[in-house]
Every structure is written in structure tokens, then in C-alpha cells.
C-alpha positions in Angstrom: 0.1 -0.4 0.2 1.5 3.5 -1.0 1.5 6.3 2.0 -0.8 8.5 -0.1 -3.3 5.6 -0.3 -3.5 6.0 4.1 -6.6 7.9 5.2 -5.6 10.9 6.4 -7.9 10.7 9.5 -5.5 7.6 10.3 -2.6 9.4 10.4 -3.7 12.3 12.5 -5.8 10.1 14.9 -2.6 7.5 15.4 -0.3 10.8 16.3 -3.0 11.9 18.9 -3.7 8.4 20.2 0.1 7.7 20.9 0.9 9.4 23.9 0.8 8.2 27.4 -2.6 6.9 28.6 -2.7 4.7 31.4 -6.0 3.0 32.3 -8.4 5.8 34.4 -6.2 8.3 33.2 -7.1 11.8 32.2 -5.0 10.9 28.9 -6.8 7.9 27.9 -10.2 9.5 28.6 -9.0 11.9 25.9 -8.3 9.6 23.5 -11.3 7.5 23.8 -13.6 10.7 23.1 -11.3 10.9 19.8 -12.3 7.2 18.9 -15.7 8.0 20.0 -16.1 10.8 17.4 -14.6 8.7 14.8 -17.0 6.3 15.1 -19.8 8.2 14.9 -18.4 9.3 11.8 -18.6 6.2 10.5 -22.3 5.6 11.6 -22.2 3.8 14.9 -24.2 4.3 18.0 -21.2 4.1 20.7 -21.8 2.9 24.2 -19.4 3.5 27.2 -19.8 0.6 29.7 -17.7 1.9 32.9 -16.3 -0.6 35.1 -14.2 -0.4 38.3 -10.8 -2.0 37.9 -6.9 -2.2 39.3 -3.5 -3.5 38.3 -3.6 -6.0 41.0 -3.4 -8.8 38.2 0.2 -7.0 37.4 1.1 -6.8 41.0 0.2 -10.4 41.5 2.9 -11.2 39.1 5.8 -9.5 40.5 4.4 -11.2 43.8 4.7 -14.4 41.8 8.1 -13.8 40.6 9.6 -12.5 43.9 8.1 -15.4 45.6 9.7 -17.9 43.3 12.8 -16.3 43.7 13.2 -16.5 47.5 12.1 -20.2 47.3 14.7 -20.8 44.7 17.3 -19.4 47.2 16.3 -21.3 50.2 16.6 -24.4 48.2 20.2 -23.9 47.1 22.0 -25.2 50.6 18.8 -27.8 50.8 20.4 -29.0 47.7 23.7 -29.2 48.6 24.0 -30.4 52.3 23.3 -33.9 53.2 19.6 -33.8 54.2 16.9 -36.1 53.4 15.5 -35.9 49.9 11.9 -36.5 51.4 12.7 -33.1 53.7 14.1 -31.0 50.5 11.3 -32.2 48.3 8.5 -31.7 51.1 9.8 -28.0 51.9 10.2 -27.1 48.2 6.5 -28.2 47.1 5.3 -26.6 49.8 7.0 -23.7 49.8 6.1 -23.2 45.6 2.7 -24.2 46.5 2.0 -21.4 48.7 3.9 -18.6 46.6 1.4 -19.7 44.0 -1.8 -19.5 46.0 -0.7 -16.0 47.3 0.0 -14.9 43.6 -3.6 -16.5 42.7 -5.2 -14.9 45.6 -4.1 -11.4 45.0 -5.2 -12.1 41.0 -8.5 -12.6 41.9 -9.0 -10.3 44.6 -9.4 -12.7 47.7 -5.8 -11.1 49.3 -6.6 -7.7 48.5 -3.4 -5.5 48.5 -3.3 -1.2 49.0 -4.1 -0.7 45.2 -6.4 2.0 44.0 -8.9 1.4 41.9 -10.0 3.5 39.1 -12.7 4.0 36.7 -12.2 2.7 32.9 -14.2 2.3 30.0 -15.1 -0.2 27.0 -16.4 1.7 24.1 -19.0 -0.3 22.3 -20.0 0.3 18.8 -22.6 -1.1 17.0 -25.7 -0.9 14.5 -27.6 -3.9 15.8 -28.1 -5.6 19.1 -26.3 -8.7 17.9 -23.4 -8.2 15.5 -21.8 -11.2 13.6 -18.2 -9.8 14.1 -16.3 -7.6 16.3 -13.3 -5.3 15.3 -11.4 -5.4 18.8 -8.7 -3.3 19.9 -7.4 -2.0 23.5 -7.2 1.9 24.2 -4.6 2.1 27.1 -0.8 1.7 27.2 1.4 1.1 30.1 5.3 1.4 31.0 6.9 -1.4 32.7 10.4 -2.0 33.8 11.3 -4.6 31.3 10.1 -4.8 27.5 7.5 -7.3 26.3 10.4 -9.0 24.7 12.5 -9.4 27.9 9.2 -10.5 29.5 8.8 -13.1 27.3 12.3 -14.5 28.0 11.9 -14.2 31.7 8.7 -16.4 31.3 10.2 -19.1 29.6 13.4 -18.7 31.8 10.9 -19.1 34.6 8.9 -22.0 33.6 12.2 -23.7 32.4 13.7 -23.4 35.9 10.7 -24.2 37.6 10.0 -27.7 35.9 13.8 -28.3 36.0 13.9 -27.8 40.0 10.9 -30.0 40.4 12.6 -33.0 38.1 15.8 -32.3 40.7 13.4 -32.5 43.6 12.2 -35.6 42.5 15.4 -37.1 41.9 16.7 -36.1 45.1 14.4 -38.1 46.9 16.4 -41.4 45.5 20.1 -40.2 44.7 22.1 -37.4 45.4 22.0 -35.0 42.7 25.3 -33.4 41.5 25.7 -29.7 42.4 26.4 -28.9 38.2 22.7 -30.4 37.6 20.9 -28.9 40.4 22.4 -25.3 39.6 21.4 -25.0 36.1 17.7 -25.3 36.7 18.0 -23.0 40.1 20.0 -20.7 37.9 17.2 -20.4 35.0 14.6 -20.0 37.9 16.3 -17.3 39.8 17.2 -15.0 36.6 13.7 -15.5 35.1 11.8 -14.4 38.8 13.9 -11.8 39.3 13.0 -10.0 35.7 9.2 -11.2 36.8 9.5 -9.5 40.1 10.3 -6.1 38.7 7.8 -3.5 39.7 4.6 -3.8 37.7 4.3 -0.4 36.4 6.1 2.6 36.0 3.9 4.9 34.1 2.0 4.9 30.3 4.2 4.1 27.4 3.4 6.4 24.3 2.3 3.2 23.1 2.5 3.8 19.2 2.4 -0.1 18.2 0.9 -1.2 21.5 -1.6 -0.1 20.7 -2.6 2.9 18.7 -1.9 0.8 15.7 -4.7 -1.9 16.9 -7.1 0.8 17.4 -6.2 2.4 13.7 -6.7 -1.0 12.1 -9.8 -2.0 13.7 -11.6 1.5 12.8 -10.1 1.5 9.3 -12.0 -2.1 8.9 -14.7 -0.7 10.5 -14.8 2.2 7.9 -14.6 -0.2 5.2 -17.4 -2.1 6.3 -19.5 0.8 7.4 -22.3 -0.4 4.9 -23.2 -3.2 6.9 -25.1 -3.9 10.1 -24.0 -6.8 11.3 -20.2 -5.4 12.1 -19.3 -3.8 15.8 -16.4 -2.4 16.9 -14.9 -3.2 20.8 -12.3 -0.8 22.3 -11.5 -2.3 25.6 -10.0 -0.2 28.0 -7.5 -1.4 31.1 -6.1 -4.3 28.9 -2.8 -3.6 30.2 -3.8 -4.4 34.0 -5.0 -7.7 32.6 -7.3 -7.6 30.1 -9.9 -6.3 32.6 -12.0 -4.4 29.7 -12.5 -7.8 28.2 -13.4 -9.4 31.3 -16.1 -6.6 32.3 -17.4 -7.0 28.3 -17.5 -10.8 28.7 -19.5 -10.8 31.9 -22.3 -8.3 30.5 -23.4 -11.8 29.5 -24.8 -10.3 25.8 -21.7 -10.9 23.6 -22.3 -13.2 20.1 -20.7 -13.7 16.9 -17.2 -14.0 16.7 -14.1 -11.5 16.8 -10.7 -9.9 15.1 -8.7 -8.5 17.8 -5.7 -6.1 16.7 -3.0 -5.7 19.0 0.4 -4.5 18.0 0.5 -3.6 14.4 4.2 -2.3 13.3 5.3 -1.3 9.7 7.8 -4.5 9.4 7.4 -8.0 9.9 5.2 -10.9 9.4 1.7 -10.4 10.1 1.0 -12.9 12.7 -2.3 -14.4 12.8 -3.2 -16.3 16.3 -6.4 -18.0 16.5 -8.5 -18.2 19.5 -11.0 -21.4 20.1 -14.1 -20.3 21.8 -14.6 -22.2 24.9 -16.8 -25.4 24.5 -16.6 -25.4 20.7 -14.7 -27.1 17.9 -13.0 -23.8 16.8 -14.5 -23.9 13.4 -15.4 -20.2 13.1 -12.1 -19.3 14.3 -10.7 -21.3 11.2 -12.4 -19.5 8.6 -11.7 -16.3 9.9 -8.1 -17.5 10.0 -8.1 -19.0 6.4 -9.9 -16.3 5.0 -7.5 -12.9 6.5 -4.4 -15.1 5.7 -5.7 -15.7 1.7 -6.2 -11.9 1.4 -3.0 -11.0 3.0 -1.0 -13.6 1.0 -2.6 -12.4 -2.5 -1.4 -8.9 -1.6 2.0 -9.8 -1.3 2.5 -9.5 2.6 4.1 -12.0 4.6 1.8 -14.1 6.9 2.5 -16.1 9.6 0.1 -18.7 11.4 1.0 -19.1 14.8 -0.1 -19.8 18.5 0.3 -16.9 20.6 4.0 -16.7 22.4 4.4 -17.8 25.6 4.3 -15.0 28.2 1.9 -12.7 26.3 -1.4 -12.2 27.2 -4.7 -10.6 24.8 -7.7 -9.6 25.1 -8.6 -12.3 22.5 -8.0 -15.2 24.9 -10.7 -13.7 27.5 -13.0 -13.4 24.8 -12.4 -16.9 23.7 -13.0 -17.8 27.3 -16.2 -16.4 27.0 -17.7 -18.4 24.1 -16.5 -16.4 21.0 -13.9 -17.6 18.3 -12.1 -15.3 16.9 -8.2 -14.2 15.9 -5.5 -11.6 17.2 -3.6 -10.2 14.5 -0.3 -8.4 15.1 2.6 -7.6 13.1 6.7 -6.9 14.1 9.6 -8.9 14.9 12.1 -8.9 17.7 12.7 -5.4 17.5 9.4 -4.6 18.0 8.9 -6.7 21.2 12.0 -4.9 22.5 10.3 -1.4 22.3 6.6 -2.7 23.6 5.8 -1.6 26.9 8.7 1.0 27.1 8.9 4.8 26.4 10.4 4.0 22.9 7.4 2.9 21.6 6.9 6.4 19.8 4.9 7.6 16.7 8.4 8.6 15.4 9.7 5.1 15.3 6.5 3.7 13.2 3.5 4.8 11.4 -0.2 3.6 10.5 0.5 2.0 7.0 0.7 -1.8 8.7 -2.4 -1.1 10.8 -4.2 0.3 7.7 -3.0 -3.1 5.6 -4.5 -4.9 8.5 -7.8 -3.1 8.7 -8.4 -3.4 4.8 -7.6 -7.2 4.9 -9.8 -8.0 7.5 -12.6 -5.9 5.7 -12.0 -7.9 2.5 -12.0 -11.5 4.5 -15.0 -10.5 6.4 -17.1 -9.6 3.2 -15.9 -13.1 2.1 -16.7 -14.7 5.3 -20.1 -13.0 5.9 -21.2 -12.7 2.6 
């Protein structure tokens, strides 16, 4: 797509959205106003769904990381001294279980932290009560201590280290474990846990790729499908607090159809098409959407990769699928893209809305193919 074929409104709106906009802030509220005006220009009726939320799930992740790290430190001398394997295994297993229960309790609110709540909003745009397809993106952004790339790495290290530690604990029941064998998973767990334990929030990233680009993609697809009555748009709030907006939308109990979620659409790299099977279904609806979108992008000479959601990455699509709707998440980028996501480097100066417009146009064509 030539730059001059990108709608003028998308370039202007992209730069207006790409500013720090933490959930519950005045900045995200002003961005939501801009999005509402654009949707109304396309002929949609827009409802604002308010909900109270907090970053408790982010804090739970930090507590989990810190807890795993401390347990690993406690296990180091137990592995290397002549202590009964059953005692070591019992202490290790019980300690990990306690850490997991505490983190889960914080995440679901059973163990409250002194974390203030904020009011966030979902923007729900439609022309009929039950659209057949939802175009989804999230409006907020955040800055964390490490980038999304770093979080993927430490998540893999943590899980691999944890699995390795349990294997060593099991072996320790029967035979002495060489120091070098026990050290490898413990070191991996310590490094990964240290990364996960970093402060949950450090402010709001400009969020150009994550997720001003996704908003532009969803709005462009909505513009191209503005003649249809069976298309809705969902712009979720507080996605960066743990997909809280998607949870609030599903909790309403009036969801319908299927969805296409746009999250992180850079101007370089392959388009990643990630399928979400609806809870309790065979996944046929998401497969048809997947095939249609892949076909359109391929026909336009664009690189496509069909893949599972990367380990350690969480998106609205996962929550919506658990609520019973099949769908896709579409992103585009490289490892360099992941290295700026959730940092202050994710600015409008390093990218532009061309990739988002390409994604939106492809989805619009795929929807017409799928829905007729």
C-alpha cells in the first residue's frame, strides 16, 4: 500500500492517540473521546461501559516472581547439604504451592493489596443489538520495568527453571544430585524470577505500536465495512491491567458472533495470525476467519505467519474466547518491535499507521468473504 493511500484521518488520529495513556487517566479519557467521534462519523452508535479496576493482576505477577526467587534461594543449601530428600522435596513443593496460592489470591482479589482502583471504560459500537463480527482493540498503554521481549524471555526461563527444579526435587528423593545438575535449573529460575519480580508499572508508554496501531486497524476496517449492519467495534479499556476491559465486556453476558482483535501492528515484519478457539466449541468459526484473513494478506503479497500466541504474552482475544466467542488476534512485528513494547521507546516517530491500515483493509475483505 502506498503511503498516499493511507486515509488522512488515520495518520492524524494515530499521532493523537500515541501518547502515555494509563488506564483511568485523563489522557486515556481524551483518547477515548477521539475514538468515539471517529466511530460516530462512520455511523456507529457508541455506548461507554464503565467498570472499576486496578492493576492487581500485574502486582500478582511481581509477587509470584519474587516468591519463586526466594524459594529458589532457600533450596540452594538444601540441595547441596546431606539432608533427607523427602524433607527437601516437601519444603520445596510446599513453598512453591504457597507462593502460587498467594499470587492467585492477589490476582482474583481474595487477598487484597493496597492498590487504588480506577474507573475505566469499554467503547461498544454497533448498529444492531447482536453483531456477527466484532473488531477489537484496546485503548490504553503502560510502561513496565522490562520490555515485552524481556518479559517473554524471563517467563520462559522461569517456567523452564521451575520444571527443572521439580525434576531435581524428584531425583533428590532417591539419589544425590550433582551440584552442576541442580545449579542449572536453579540459576534459570532465579534469573527468570528476578525479571518477573520487577515493579508492575512505571507509568504510561506512548504506545504507538501497543496499541495505537491496533485502534487504527480496527477503525479502518470499520470504515470499510460501514455499509454493513452486522459489524460491531469493541475498544477495550484497561487491557494493560490484565485484560480487565475484555473481562468486563464478557461479564455483561450479551456477547455474540466472533471477533478479530488487533494488538501491536508494526510497519515491518510478518503479520502474525493467532487463532482463538471459543470455550466449549470446536473452533470452526475461528478457522474460517483465519483462512480468509491469511488468504487476503497473501494475495496482496504480504508475509503471513500462522502461529500460537507467544508464551508470556496475554491479549484480549484469550479472554473473549473463554467467554464463548471464536476469533483471531492479528499483530505484526519483529523482535525489535517486542523490544520497544511497554517502554518509552514505543513512539509514533519510529513507526506509522501503514501496517495498521493494511491489516484493517485485509480484514474488511475477509469479513465480506466470510459473511457474504
